[in-house]
gemmi code that builds the backbone of each chain (N, CA, C; Angstrom):
import gemmi

chains = {
    "A": [
        ("MET", (26.577, 1.189, -90.966), (27.657, 0.892, -91.912), (28.989, 0.882, -91.176)),
        ("ALA", (29.773, -0.124, -91.409), (31.064, -0.231, -90.733), (32.026, 0.827, -91.278)),
        ("THR", (32.809, 1.363, -90.364), (33.853, 2.311, -90.766), (35.192, 1.835, -90.219)),
        ("THR", (36.254, 2.194, -90.911), (37.593, 1.751, -90.511), (38.498, 2.959, -90.358)),
        ("ASP", (39.191, 3.025, -89.220), (40.118, 4.107, -88.962), (41.536, 3.557, -88.845)),
        ("LEU", (42.500, 4.229, -89.430), (43.893, 3.867, -89.223), (44.333, 4.361, -87.846)),
        ("ILE", (44.712, 3.413, -86.957), (45.179, 3.783, -85.623), (46.646, 4.141, -85.655)),
        ("SER", (47.460, 3.274, -86.263), (48.880, 3.578, -86.353), (49.495, 2.766, -87.498)),
        ("THR", (50.516, 3.287, -88.081), (51.285, 2.533, -89.068), (52.762, 2.858, -88.840)),
        ("THR", (53.589, 1.807, -88.830), (55.001, 1.981, -88.494), (55.855, 1.186, -89.459)),
        ("VAL", (56.920, 1.797, -89.922), (57.845, 1.148, -90.846), (59.160, 0.895, -90.125)),
        ("VAL", (59.623, -0.344, -90.156), (60.874, -0.709, -89.496), (62.054, -0.092, -90.248)),
        ("SER", (62.999, 0.440, -89.460), (64.263, 0.906, -90.053), (65.409, 0.172, -89.381)),
        ("GLY", (66.577, 0.201, -90.014), (67.727, -0.487, -89.449), (67.602, -1.997, -89.625)),
        ("SER", (68.490, -2.735, -88.955), (68.523, -4.182, -89.151), (68.692, -4.945, -87.835)),
        ("SER", (68.196, -4.395, -86.735), (68.371, -5.072, -85.446), (67.071, -5.223, -84.681)),
        ("THR", (65.940, -5.106, -85.371), (64.635, -5.224, -84.697), (64.210, -6.676, -84.642)),
        ("ASN", (64.146, -7.204, -83.436), (63.748, -8.598, -83.214), (62.298, -8.707, -82.791)),
        ("ILE", (61.797, -7.665, -82.138), (60.408, -7.651, -81.671), (59.758, -6.367, -82.110)),
        ("VAL", (58.534, -6.470, -82.617), (57.699, -5.302, -82.861), (56.539, -5.389, -81.891)),
        ("SER", (56.413, -4.384, -81.052), (55.426, -4.403, -79.974), (54.428, -3.261, -80.160)),
        ("LEU", (53.161, -3.627, -80.369), (52.109, -2.624, -80.477), (51.446, -2.510, -79.111)),
        ("THR", (51.679, -1.393, -78.441), (51.217, -1.217, -77.077), (50.109, -0.172, -76.990)),
        ("SER", (49.494, -0.090, -75.820), (48.451, 0.916, -75.550), (47.411, 0.960, -76.655)),
        ("ILE", (46.927, -0.206, -77.018), (45.921, -0.285, -78.078), (44.631, 0.391, -77.623)),
        ("PRO", (44.131, 1.363, -78.374), (42.899, 2.059, -77.988), (41.733, 1.090, -77.869)),
        ("GLN", (40.841, 1.360, -76.936), (39.757, 0.426, -76.640), (38.405, 0.867, -77.201)),
        ("GLY", (38.390, 1.882, -78.043), (37.120, 2.463, -78.449), (36.475, 1.875, -79.698)),
        ("TYR", (37.030, 0.807, -80.241), (36.497, 0.246, -81.490), (35.793, -1.100, -81.228)),
        ("THR", (35.050, -1.552, -82.204), (34.395, -2.845, -82.091), (35.391, -3.965, -82.341)),
        ("ASP", (36.149, -3.867, -83.436), (37.113, -4.874, -83.820), (38.434, -4.190, -84.197)),
        ("LEU", (39.469, -5.016, -84.279), (40.748, -4.503, -84.770), (41.156, -5.278, -86.026)),
        ("LEU", (41.884, -4.610, -86.901), (42.451, -5.253, -88.075), (43.930, -4.885, -88.133)),
        ("LEU", (44.784, -5.887, -88.181), (46.229, -5.617, -88.236), (46.784, -6.147, -89.548)),
        ("LEU", (47.485, -5.296, -90.250), (48.096, -5.683, -91.523), (49.609, -5.555, -91.398)),
        ("ALA", (50.319, -6.667, -91.550), (51.770, -6.663, -91.459), (52.350, -7.127, -92.785)),
        ("ILE", (53.226, -6.322, -93.346), (53.945, -6.710, -94.558), (55.415, -6.839, -94.151)),
        ("CYS", (55.858, -8.094, -93.988), (57.100, -8.376, -93.288), (58.190, -8.924, -94.187)),
        ("LYS", (59.393, -8.637, -93.767), (60.563, -9.281, -94.349), (61.497, -9.640, -93.207)),
        ("SER", (62.177, -10.767, -93.333), (63.106, -11.236, -92.313), (64.525, -11.286, -92.867)),
        ("THR", (65.495, -11.105, -91.976), (66.895, -11.187, -92.413), (67.340, -12.635, -92.568)),
        ("ASP", (66.523, -13.588, -92.117), (66.946, -14.983, -92.145), (67.066, -15.467, -93.588)),
        ("THR", (68.211, -16.032, -93.912), (68.415, -16.550, -95.270), (68.664, -18.056, -95.271)),
        ("SER", (68.710, -18.665, -94.080), (69.081, -20.073, -94.030), (67.870, -20.991, -94.058)),
        ("ASN", (66.700, -20.453, -93.840), (65.500, -21.278, -93.750), (64.588, -21.054, -94.929)),
        ("THR", (63.831, -22.097, -95.228), (62.767, -21.942, -96.205), (61.513, -21.516, -95.466)),
        ("TYR", (60.381, -21.562, -96.116), (59.188, -20.917, -95.592), (58.695, -21.443, -94.277)),
        ("ASP", (59.084, -22.618, -93.871), (58.398, -23.256, -92.750), (59.236, -23.354, -91.501)),
        ("ASP", (60.363, -22.659, -91.439), (61.304, -22.955, -90.373), (61.530, -21.863, -89.353)),
        ("LEU", (60.941, -20.724, -89.531), (61.176, -19.662, -88.580), (60.300, -19.793, -87.359)),
        ("ASP", (60.814, -19.395, -86.216), (60.072, -19.501, -84.964), (59.493, -18.130, -84.604)),
        ("ASN", (58.607, -17.685, -85.417), (58.032, -16.379, -85.144), (56.684, -16.534, -84.455)),
        ("GLU", (56.391, -15.611, -83.581), (55.172, -15.682, -82.794), (54.483, -14.335, -82.782)),
        ("ALA", (53.173, -14.387, -82.692), (52.408, -13.203, -82.341), (51.845, -13.466, -80.963)),
        ("ILE", (52.217, -12.663, -80.003), (51.820, -12.892, -78.623), (50.854, -11.794, -78.215)),
        ("LEU", (49.712, -12.202, -77.656), (48.698, -11.255, -77.227), (48.803, -11.020, -75.726)),
        ("TYR", (48.667, -9.761, -75.331), (48.678, -9.397, -73.923), (47.396, -8.692, -73.575)),
        ("ASP", (46.866, -8.966, -72.373), (45.675, -8.240, -71.956), (46.077, -6.870, -71.405)),
        ("THR", (45.078, -6.078, -71.054), (45.368, -4.726, -70.603), (46.060, -4.702, -69.251)),
        ("GLY", (46.128, -5.850, -68.567), (46.890, -5.954, -67.330), (48.315, -6.348, -67.573)),
        ("GLY", (48.692, -6.572, -68.829), (50.085, -6.895, -69.153), (50.396, -8.375, -69.174)),
        ("ALA", (49.397, -9.238, -68.972), (49.639, -10.684, -68.953), (49.385, -11.287, -70.332)),
        ("VAL", (50.116, -12.352, -70.645), (49.900, -13.059, -71.899), (48.513, -13.712, -71.870)),
        ("MET", (47.790, -13.563, -72.953), (46.401, -14.040, -73.003), (46.348, -15.496, -73.473)),
        ("PRO", (45.683, -16.365, -72.740), (45.527, -17.747, -73.176), (44.697, -17.804, -74.457)),
        ("ILE", (45.118, -18.681, -75.364), (44.407, -18.845, -76.641), (44.129, -20.320, -76.861)),
        ("GLY", (42.943, -20.633, -77.317), (42.656, -21.952, -77.843), (42.275, -21.779, -79.296)),
        ("GLY", (42.782, -22.640, -80.170), (42.468, -22.429, -81.576), (43.062, -23.495, -82.470)),
        ("ALA", (43.165, -23.195, -83.723), (43.615, -24.226, -84.658), (44.332, -23.581, -85.824)),
        ("TRP", (45.270, -24.332, -86.390), (45.734, -24.001, -87.727), (44.733, -24.636, -88.664)),
        ("MET", (44.124, -23.827, -89.483), (43.113, -24.361, -90.363), (43.724, -25.030, -91.593)),
        ("GLY", (44.971, -24.758, -91.808), (45.609, -25.390, -92.956), (46.749, -24.548, -93.480)),
        ("GLN", (47.702, -25.194, -93.994), (48.831, -24.500, -94.624), (48.966, -25.077, -96.018)),
        ("ILE", (48.984, -24.212, -96.988), (49.025, -24.668, -98.377), (50.263, -24.115, -99.054)),
        ("ALA", (51.093, -24.991, -99.537), (52.268, -24.584, -100.301), (52.037, -24.924, -101.763)),
        ("ALA", (52.609, -24.117, -102.628), (52.353, -24.284, -104.049), (52.794, -25.645, -104.567)),
        ("SER", (53.853, -26.182, -103.980), (54.395, -27.427, -104.518), (53.798, -28.663, -103.878)),
        ("GLY", (53.033, -28.488, -102.781), (52.637, -29.695, -102.070), (51.194, -29.788, -101.644)),
        ("GLY", (50.340, -28.866, -102.109), (48.957, -28.915, -101.664), (48.871, -28.633, -100.179)),
        ("ILE", (47.872, -29.190, -99.535), (47.742, -29.016, -98.092), (48.819, -29.852, -97.403)),
        ("VAL", (49.710, -29.197, -96.717), (50.826, -29.919, -96.121), (50.754, -29.968, -94.610)),
        ("GLU", (49.796, -29.263, -94.019), (49.783, -29.269, -92.576), (48.422, -28.856, -92.031)),
        ("THR", (47.903, -29.619, -91.120), (46.773, -29.182, -90.318), (47.004, -29.692, -88.913)),
        ("SER", (46.788, -28.886, -87.942), (46.963, -29.354, -86.564), (46.096, -28.520, -85.639)),
        ("GLN", (45.838, -29.064, -84.499), (44.945, -28.447, -83.522), (45.765, -27.942, -82.356)),
        ("PHE", (45.587, -26.689, -81.993), (46.268, -26.198, -80.805), (45.644, -26.823, -79.561)),
        ("ALA", (46.473, -27.057, -78.571), (45.943, -27.494, -77.283), (45.199, -26.355, -76.623)),
        ("SER", (44.232, -26.672, -75.809), (43.520, -25.641, -75.064), (44.504, -24.862, -74.200)),
        ("GLY", (44.379, -23.551, -74.255), (45.284, -22.726, -73.461), (46.555, -22.331, -74.181)),
        ("TYR", (46.693, -22.753, -75.415), (47.864, -22.345, -76.199), (47.882, -20.826, -76.259)),
        ("ASN", (48.961, -20.258, -75.880), (48.931, -18.812, -75.683), (49.647, -18.019, -76.759)),
        ("ARG", (49.948, -18.690, -77.830), (50.591, -17.928, -78.906), (50.049, -18.385, -80.258)),
        ("ILE", (50.053, -17.488, -81.165), (49.669, -17.844, -82.534), (50.961, -18.100, -83.291)),
        ("ALA", (51.133, -19.290, -83.781), (52.337, -19.591, -84.552), (52.263, -18.893, -85.892)),
        ("MET", (53.279, -18.188, -86.228), (53.299, -17.500, -87.501), (54.680, -17.599, -88.110)),
        ("LYS", (54.739, -17.510, -89.382), (56.022, -17.535, -90.085), (56.194, -16.217, -90.812)),
        ("THR", (57.346, -15.618, -90.664), (57.579, -14.403, -91.442), (58.761, -14.532, -92.369)),
        ("SER", (59.263, -15.728, -92.539), (60.316, -15.867, -93.539), (59.732, -15.468, -94.896)),
        ("ASN", (60.424, -14.623, -95.585), (59.972, -14.301, -96.927), (61.065, -14.588, -97.925)),
        ("GLU", (61.993, -15.416, -97.478), (63.083, -15.759, -98.381), (63.117, -17.272, -98.518)),
        ("SER", (63.375, -17.738, -99.662), (63.481, -19.167, -99.892), (64.549, -19.380, -100.959)),
        ("SER", (65.517, -20.188, -100.618), (66.614, -20.468, -101.550), (67.209, -19.194, -102.135)),
        ("GLY", (67.351, -18.195, -101.299), (67.976, -16.952, -101.719), (67.032, -15.969, -102.363)),
        ("GLY", (65.813, -16.389, -102.624), (64.876, -15.475, -103.252), (64.173, -14.638, -102.218)),
        ("ILE", (63.924, -13.409, -102.513), (63.267, -12.518, -101.563), (61.865, -12.220, -102.037)),
        ("GLY", (60.902, -12.627, -101.270), (59.523, -12.330, -101.581), (58.945, -11.430, -100.524)),
        ("VAL", (57.660, -11.470, -100.353), (56.966, -10.629, -99.372), (55.983, -11.490, -98.627)),
        ("GLN", (55.892, -11.300, -97.330), (54.856, -11.977, -96.571), (53.855, -10.942, -96.075)),
        ("VAL", (52.601, -11.237, -96.271), (51.530, -10.385, -95.788), (50.737, -11.164, -94.738)),
        ("ILE", (50.564, -10.548, -93.579), (49.799, -11.154, -92.503), (48.645, -10.234, -92.169)),
        ("THR", (47.450, -10.789, -92.177), (46.279, -10.036, -91.782), (45.666, -10.695, -90.566)),
        ("MET", (45.459, -9.937, -89.510), (44.845, -10.474, -88.288), (43.623, -9.622, -87.956)),
        ("ARG", (42.511, -10.301, -87.673), (41.324, -9.571, -87.243), (40.941, -10.035, -85.846)),
        ("PHE", (40.754, -9.079, -84.969), (40.383, -9.363, -83.578), (38.965, -8.878, -83.344)),
        ("LEU", (38.066, -9.824, -83.079), (36.664, -9.473, -82.868), (36.406, -9.210, -81.389)),
        ("ASP", (35.641, -8.140, -81.103), (35.292, -7.809, -79.709), (36.537, -7.748, -78.811)),
        ("TYR", (37.613, -7.226, -79.379), (38.906, -7.242, -78.668), (38.878, -6.506, -77.343)),
        ("SER", (37.982, -5.524, -77.241), (37.960, -4.689, -76.025), (36.932, -5.154, -75.015)),
        ("SER", (36.251, -6.248, -75.317), (35.220, -6.725, -74.387), (35.853, -7.199, -73.075)),
        ("THR", (35.179, -6.893, -71.991), (35.594, -7.395, -70.688), (34.564, -8.387, -70.150)),
        ("THR", (33.645, -8.799, -71.036), (32.591, -9.729, -70.593), (32.518, -10.997, -71.427)),
        ("VAL", (33.017, -10.966, -72.655), (32.928, -12.172, -73.509), (34.329, -12.553, -74.014)),
        ("ALA", (34.442, -13.811, -74.442), (35.699, -14.257, -75.056), (35.858, -13.570, -76.397)),
        ("LYS", (37.088, -13.342, -76.749), (37.402, -12.702, -78.017), (37.787, -13.746, -79.077)),
        ("ASN", (37.831, -13.289, -80.307), (38.061, -14.190, -81.421), (39.153, -13.592, -82.315)),
        ("VAL", (40.050, -14.447, -82.792), (41.088, -13.950, -83.684), (41.140, -14.810, -84.941)),
        ("HIS", (41.228, -14.159, -86.072), (41.398, -14.845, -87.366), (42.690, -14.334, -87.983)),
        ("THR", (43.504, -15.225, -88.482), (44.764, -14.837, -89.091), (44.904, -15.468, -90.468)),
        ("TRP", (45.282, -14.642, -91.400), (45.562, -15.134, -92.763), (47.006, -14.741, -93.078)),
        ("GLU", (47.709, -15.654, -93.672), (49.085, -15.364, -94.054), (49.305, -15.770, -95.499)),
        ("GLY", (50.050, -14.996, -96.196), (50.432, -15.358, -97.542), (51.855, -14.918, -97.797)),
        ("LYS", (52.595, -15.704, -98.533), (54.002, -15.387, -98.751), (54.400, -15.805, -100.160)),
        ("THR", (55.248, -15.004, -100.772), (55.717, -15.343, -102.093), (57.223, -15.483, -102.095)),
        ("SER", (57.741, -16.129, -103.095), (59.176, -16.195, -103.309), (59.447, -15.644, -104.699)),
        ("SER", (60.569, -14.971, -104.819), (60.881, -14.407, -106.119), (61.556, -15.412, -107.037)),
        ("THR", (61.957, -16.566, -106.496), (62.760, -17.470, -107.317), (62.160, -18.843, -107.541)),
        ("ASN", (61.283, -19.297, -106.666), (60.763, -20.636, -106.863), (59.392, -20.786, -106.242)),
        ("THR", (58.713, -21.865, -106.581), (57.358, -22.056, -106.095), (57.329, -22.664, -104.698)),
        ("SER", (58.399, -23.322, -104.270), (58.350, -23.978, -102.969), (58.314, -22.982, -101.827)),
        ("GLY", (58.666, -21.750, -102.086), (58.621, -20.739, -101.038), (57.292, -20.035, -100.959)),
        ("THR", (56.346, -20.413, -101.795), (55.044, -19.779, -101.789), (54.107, -20.527, -100.865)),
        ("MET", (53.441, -19.801, -99.988), (52.673, -20.469, -98.960), (51.508, -19.593, -98.514)),
        ("SER", (50.394, -20.227, -98.192), (49.304, -19.488, -97.529), (48.846, -20.297, -96.335)),
        ("LYS", (48.344, -19.612, -95.332), (48.040, -20.294, -94.081), (46.949, -19.527, -93.350)),
        ("MET", (46.115, -20.266, -92.631), (45.053, -19.640, -91.857), (45.070, -20.165, -90.427)),
        ("HIS", (44.760, -19.292, -89.480), (44.586, -19.712, -88.102), (43.267, -19.115, -87.615)),
        ("THR", (42.688, -19.751, -86.607), (41.585, -19.127, -85.903), (41.659, -19.539, -84.454)),
        ("GLY", (41.146, -18.707, -83.573), (41.210, -19.043, -82.157), (40.394, -18.085, -81.311)),
        ("CYS", (40.198, -18.443, -80.049), (39.538, -17.588, -79.079), (40.516, -17.270, -77.966)),
        ("PHE", (40.363, -16.107, -77.363), (41.277, -15.747, -76.294), (40.542, -14.917, -75.241)),
        ("ASN", (41.124, -14.912, -74.067), (40.595, -14.173, -72.936), (41.721, -13.498, -72.196)),
        ("GLY", (41.384, -12.685, -71.211), (42.394, -12.168, -70.314), (42.961, -13.322, -69.511)),
        ("ALA", (44.166, -13.113, -68.974), (44.846, -14.200, -68.280), (44.152, -14.581, -66.967)),
        ("SER", (43.860, -13.583, -66.138), (43.281, -13.868, -64.838), (41.825, -13.432, -64.732)),
        ("SER", (41.392, -12.615, -65.627), (39.989, -12.200, -65.720), (39.748, -11.844, -67.169)),
        ("ASN", (38.515, -11.511, -67.485), (38.185, -11.302, -68.890), (38.586, -9.913, -69.353)),
        ("LEU", (39.873, -9.638, -69.331), (40.358, -8.313, -69.719), (40.434, -8.185, -71.240)),
        ("ALA", (40.539, -6.940, -71.692), (40.609, -6.658, -73.124), (42.032, -6.854, -73.654)),
        ("LEU", (42.122, -6.909, -74.980), (43.417, -6.979, -75.647), (44.089, -5.607, -75.572)),
        ("GLY", (45.313, -5.562, -75.070), (45.988, -4.278, -74.920), (47.295, -4.168, -75.657)),
        ("ARG", (47.841, -5.307, -76.070), (49.177, -5.269, -76.698), (49.376, -6.488, -77.578)),
        ("ILE", (50.051, -6.317, -78.687), (50.380, -7.405, -79.592), (51.876, -7.340, -79.907)),
        ("ASP", (52.584, -8.439, -79.666), (54.019, -8.501, -79.984), (54.263, -9.467, -81.129)),
        ("PHE", (55.068, -9.063, -82.079), (55.571, -9.982, -83.106), (57.024, -10.276, -82.754)),
        ("VAL", (57.330, -11.536, -82.523), (58.637, -11.920, -82.006), (59.317, -12.887, -82.979)),
        ("LEU", (60.464, -12.486, -83.464), (61.251, -13.393, -84.299), (62.141, -14.274, -83.426)),
        ("GLY", (62.658, -15.349, -84.020), (63.579, -16.213, -83.302), (64.885, -15.500, -82.984)),
        ("SER", (65.679, -16.159, -82.143), (66.934, -15.563, -81.738), (67.843, -15.275, -82.938)),
        ("SER", (68.445, -14.104, -82.950), (69.379, -13.682, -84.002), (68.718, -13.568, -85.356)),
        ("LYS", (67.402, -13.338, -85.370), (66.682, -13.047, -86.621), (66.021, -11.691, -86.471)),
        ("TYR", (65.973, -10.950, -87.561), (65.545, -9.565, -87.459), (64.600, -9.215, -88.600)),
        ("PHE", (63.719, -8.258, -88.303), (62.870, -7.718, -89.368), (63.725, -6.830, -90.273)),
        ("LYS", (63.499, -6.973, -91.546), (64.221, -6.111, -92.475), (63.605, -4.718, -92.479)),
        ("ALA", (64.438, -3.758, -92.848), (63.945, -2.400, -93.017), (62.817, -2.391, -94.027)),
        ("ASP", (61.849, -1.520, -93.795), (60.657, -1.341, -94.612), (59.540, -2.318, -94.297)),
        ("SER", (59.785, -3.293, -93.375), (58.655, -4.085, -92.890), (57.665, -3.112, -92.261)),
        ("THR", (56.394, -3.309, -92.544), (55.378, -2.319, -92.161), (54.260, -2.965, -91.350)),
        ("PHE", (53.888, -2.319, -90.252), (52.831, -2.821, -89.389), (51.777, -1.725, -89.250)),
        ("SER", (50.553, -2.049, -89.679), (49.484, -1.070, -89.624), (48.302, -1.640, -88.833)),
        ("LEU", (47.786, -0.844, -87.911), (46.663, -1.275, -87.064), (45.460, -0.389, -87.356)),
        ("TYR", (44.344, -1.050, -87.622), (43.104, -0.330, -87.930), (42.040, -0.654, -86.890)),
        ("GLY", (41.217, 0.338, -86.583), (40.053, 0.112, -85.744), (38.804, 0.068, -86.592)),
        ("ILE", (37.925, -0.898, -86.301), (36.699, -1.066, -87.070), (35.508, -0.777, -86.170)),
        ("ASN", (34.659, 0.112, -86.615), (33.400, 0.375, -85.921), (32.282, -0.291, -86.712)),
        ("SER", (31.536, -1.166, -86.081), (30.456, -1.843, -86.810), (29.236, -2.001, -85.921)),
    ],
    "B": [
        ("MET", (73.275, -5.574, -80.970), (72.282, -5.717, -79.896), (70.880, -5.729, -80.497)),
        ("ALA", (70.138, -6.789, -80.167), (68.751, -6.850, -80.637), (67.926, -5.732, -79.995)),
        ("GLN", (66.927, -5.297, -80.736), (66.098, -4.212, -80.250), (64.622, -4.558, -80.366)),
        ("LYS", (63.825, -3.876, -79.552), (62.368, -3.903, -79.675), (61.923, -2.584, -80.303)),
        ("LEU", (61.029, -2.701, -81.264), (60.367, -1.501, -81.767), (59.032, -1.390, -81.040)),
        ("VAL", (58.952, -0.416, -80.152), (57.758, -0.260, -79.311), (56.901, 0.860, -79.902)),
        ("ILE", (55.692, 0.498, -80.272), (54.761, 1.440, -80.889), (53.642, 1.750, -79.902)),
        ("ASP", (53.491, 2.996, -79.549), (52.394, 3.413, -78.675), (51.202, 3.743, -79.575)),
        ("CYS", (50.242, 2.835, -79.610), (49.129, 3.002, -80.548), (48.188, 4.138, -80.136)),
        ("SER", (48.293, 4.591, -78.904), (47.423, 5.686, -78.467), (47.933, 7.020, -78.981)),
        ("THR", (49.241, 7.096, -79.289), (49.811, 8.347, -79.763), (50.394, 8.232, -81.163)),
        ("GLY", (50.662, 6.977, -81.612), (51.299, 6.785, -82.903), (52.810, 6.916, -82.830)),
        ("GLU", (53.350, 7.221, -81.668), (54.801, 7.381, -81.533), (55.475, 6.021, -81.345)),
        ("SER", (56.719, 5.924, -81.819), (57.439, 4.668, -81.701), (58.889, 4.944, -81.309)),
        ("GLU", (59.516, 3.944, -80.677), (60.930, 4.081, -80.310), (61.581, 2.704, -80.309)),
        ("TYR", (62.870, 2.688, -80.568), (63.659, 1.453, -80.521), (64.297, 1.342, -79.141)),
        ("VAL", (64.152, 0.153, -78.541), (64.675, -0.071, -77.202), (65.591, -1.291, -77.244)),
        ("ASP", (66.798, -1.146, -76.711), (67.732, -2.280, -76.674), (67.236, -3.357, -75.708)),
        ("PHE", (67.474, -4.622, -76.073), (67.171, -5.722, -75.163), (68.060, -5.625, -73.926)),
        ("THR", (67.498, -5.937, -72.782), (68.307, -6.143, -71.623), (68.796, -7.600, -71.631)),
        ("ALA", (69.762, -7.920, -70.798), (70.257, -9.299, -70.727), (69.125, -10.265, -70.344)),
        ("ASP", (68.286, -9.825, -69.402), (67.153, -10.669, -68.973), (66.185, -10.897, -70.125)),
        ("GLU", (65.963, -9.870, -70.923), (65.041, -10.012, -72.053), (65.603, -10.948, -73.117)),
        ("VAL", (66.907, -10.898, -73.298), (67.531, -11.821, -74.252), (67.284, -13.256, -73.804)),
        ("THR", (67.522, -13.508, -72.526), (67.319, -14.848, -71.983), (65.845, -15.252, -72.073)),
        ("ALA", (64.964, -14.346, -71.687), (63.540, -14.648, -71.715), (63.047, -14.908, -73.128)),
        ("GLN", (63.588, -14.150, -74.083), (63.143, -14.332, -75.470), (63.591, -15.677, -76.006)),
        ("GLU", (64.821, -16.049, -75.709), (65.324, -17.342, -76.168), (64.535, -18.485, -75.539)),
        ("THR", (64.225, -18.349, -74.249), (63.454, -19.384, -73.555), (62.052, -19.486, -74.142)),
        ("SER", (61.434, -18.351, -74.371), (60.070, -18.331, -74.904), (59.991, -18.976, -76.279)),
        ("VAL", (60.937, -18.629, -77.129), (60.934, -19.201, -78.481), (61.161, -20.694, -78.425)),
        ("ALA", (62.072, -21.145, -77.561), (62.360, -22.577, -77.449), (61.137, -23.330, -76.923)),
        ("GLN", (60.467, -22.765, -75.920), (59.291, -23.423, -75.369), (58.165, -23.496, -76.389)),
        ("ALA", (57.990, -22.431, -77.137), (56.941, -22.418, -78.161), (57.208, -23.472, -79.216)),
        ("ALA", (58.472, -23.621, -79.589), (58.832, -24.623, -80.599), (58.554, -26.023, -80.088)),
        ("ILE", (58.887, -26.270, -78.814), (58.637, -27.587, -78.227), (57.136, -27.863, -78.194)),
        ("GLN", (56.361, -26.869, -77.770), (54.922, -27.050, -77.675), (54.306, -27.308, -79.042)),
        ("ARG", (54.781, -26.557, -80.028), (54.230, -26.708, -81.384), (54.573, -28.091, -81.940)),
        ("GLU", (55.821, -28.502, -81.720), (56.219, -29.831, -82.208), (55.410, -30.931, -81.558)),
        ("ALA", (55.108, -30.764, -80.264), (54.311, -31.778, -79.563), (52.897, -31.823, -80.122)),
        ("GLU", (52.335, -30.658, -80.401), (50.987, -30.634, -80.955), (50.941, -31.222, -82.362)),
        ("GLU", (51.966, -30.930, -83.134), (52.014, -31.490, -84.477), (52.176, -33.004, -84.428)),
        ("ALA", (53.002, -33.486, -83.501), (53.199, -34.917, -83.361), (51.899, -35.595, -82.929)),
        ("ALA", (51.163, -34.934, -82.028), (49.898, -35.519, -81.568), (48.890, -35.573, -82.718)),
        ("ALA", (48.862, -34.517, -83.529), (47.934, -34.503, -84.656), (48.291, -35.581, -85.680)),
        ("THR", (49.598, -35.738, -85.922), (50.045, -36.772, -86.850), (49.698, -38.159, -86.342)),
        ("LYS", (49.892, -38.397, -85.035), (49.572, -39.698, -84.452), (48.061, -39.970, -84.549)),
        ("ALA", (47.265, -38.946, -84.281), (45.819, -39.137, -84.358), (45.387, -39.512, -85.775)),
        ("ALA", (45.984, -38.852, -86.763), (45.648, -39.164, -88.153), (46.102, -40.570, -88.529)),
        ("THR", (47.284, -40.939, -88.061), (47.804, -42.289, -88.344), (46.935, -43.349, -87.691)),
        ("ASP", (46.575, -43.108, -86.420), (45.717, -44.057, -85.716), (44.356, -44.212, -86.408)),
        ("ALA", (43.802, -43.078, -86.857), (42.507, -43.132, -87.532), (42.596, -43.953, -88.811)),
        ("ALA", (43.645, -43.728, -89.575), (43.826, -44.482, -90.830), (44.011, -45.961, -90.550)),
        ("ALA", (44.804, -46.284, -89.508), (45.024, -47.686, -89.172), (43.730, -48.355, -88.716)),
        ("GLY", (42.936, -47.607, -87.942), (41.674, -48.158, -87.459), (40.718, -48.438, -88.600)),
        ("LYS", (40.641, -47.518, -89.554), (39.772, -47.729, -90.711), (40.246, -48.922, -91.541)),
        ("ALA", (41.557, -49.073, -91.654), (42.089, -50.217, -92.415), (41.715, -51.535, -91.759)),
        ("LYS", (41.756, -51.558, -90.436), (41.375, -52.788, -89.733), (39.884, -53.089, -89.903)),
        ("LEU", (39.068, -52.041, -89.871), (37.649, -52.250, -90.092), (37.403, -52.815, -91.500)),
        ("LYS", (38.181, -52.323, -92.455), (38.029, -52.816, -93.826), (38.463, -54.276, -93.912)),
        ("ASP", (39.529, -54.591, -93.169), (39.991, -55.979, -93.133), (38.913, -56.921, -92.583)),
        ("LEU", (38.067, -56.380, -91.706), (36.988, -57.174, -91.119), (35.826, -57.360, -92.081)),
        ("GLY", (35.865, -56.628, -93.212), (34.843, -56.833, -94.216), (33.867, -55.675, -94.372)),
        ("LEU", (34.053, -54.613, -93.603), (33.148, -53.474, -93.758), (33.447, -52.720, -95.053)),
        ("THR", (32.402, -52.152, -95.654), (32.597, -51.337, -96.849), (33.015, -49.937, -96.427)),
        ("ASP", (33.489, -49.177, -97.413), (33.887, -47.792, -97.122), (32.697, -46.989, -96.582)),
        ("ASP", (31.520, -47.216, -97.158), (30.327, -46.496, -96.694), (29.989, -46.873, -95.244)),
        ("GLN", (30.130, -48.150, -94.931), (29.857, -48.587, -93.554), (30.857, -47.984, -92.575)),
        ("ILE", (32.121, -47.929, -92.988), (33.158, -47.330, -92.114), (32.876, -45.853, -91.924)),
        ("ALA", (32.513, -45.193, -93.030), (32.219, -43.752, -92.927), (31.031, -43.515, -92.015)),
        ("ALA", (30.022, -44.398, -92.093), (28.861, -44.235, -91.231), (29.227, -44.418, -89.748)),
        ("LEU", (30.228, -45.245, -89.514), (30.638, -45.487, -88.112), (31.547, -44.370, -87.571)),
        ("VAL", (32.533, -44.008, -88.352), (33.570, -43.108, -87.802), (33.733, -41.811, -88.580)),
        ("GLY", (32.992, -41.662, -89.652), (33.078, -40.413, -90.401), (34.247, -40.379, -91.359)),
    ],
}
model = gemmi.Model(1)
for chain_id, residues in chains.items():
    chain = gemmi.Chain(chain_id)
    for i, (resn, *xyz) in enumerate(residues, 1):
        res = gemmi.Residue()
        res.name, res.seqid = resn, gemmi.SeqId(i, " ")
        for name, pos in zip(("N", "CA", "C"), xyz):
            atom = gemmi.Atom()
            atom.name, atom.element = name, gemmi.Element(name[0])
            atom.pos, atom.b_iso = gemmi.Position(*pos), 0.0
            res.add_atom(atom)
        chain.add_residue(res)
    model.add_chain(chain)
structure = gemmi.Structure()
structure.add_model(model)
structure.setup_entities()
């Protein structure tokens, strides 16, 4: 029977955090589950305009190459509005953390699952689900899925660090929460 | 000054660290490069979809039925 342990949970304070970096990820679990409930200070963009990234690093500190796809982005007002294929070797997962649209403040929830993240012999797998609401209109409501495989940069190293990076001069709002769980299965 | 929130998952401890000038530059460069790469991939996907639709239209102009086109190209 699978069991889940909370590894760490952190709540952002202040208004100047541009990067949230989860380092020294323990290697003793089968899979990882990351739950991020984010808010951004950006008020000028709607749901699709922020340049936010989740960057994976191997245990040697190098950015991990990723190949994968956006499986689809669905907005309430437009149905499926985007599907695209990442090029092989794409090393970042594109993510949006804007939770504001036309002045409305909603919440974005990001769930990422990393399969066999600690393996040093096989490629790893990442699944990402995103959902976002707007408090004022339907055009800010969006859901999105990604999937991909990743490896160590120079050898098949394990996942050791995950960075969430906002665009320049954009910051996570206070109370944004990042929780990392270990799954034994 | 932008900051990094660094979380040590092995201990659960966290700290805020100010960006260095080099990190500011690196972060801006990284974000810009990612945006360029993403836009290129999106443009390639859009072109592929447009080309596929145009190709199917030409096959239809040649007299093939939708079922025949689907059997050929899916």
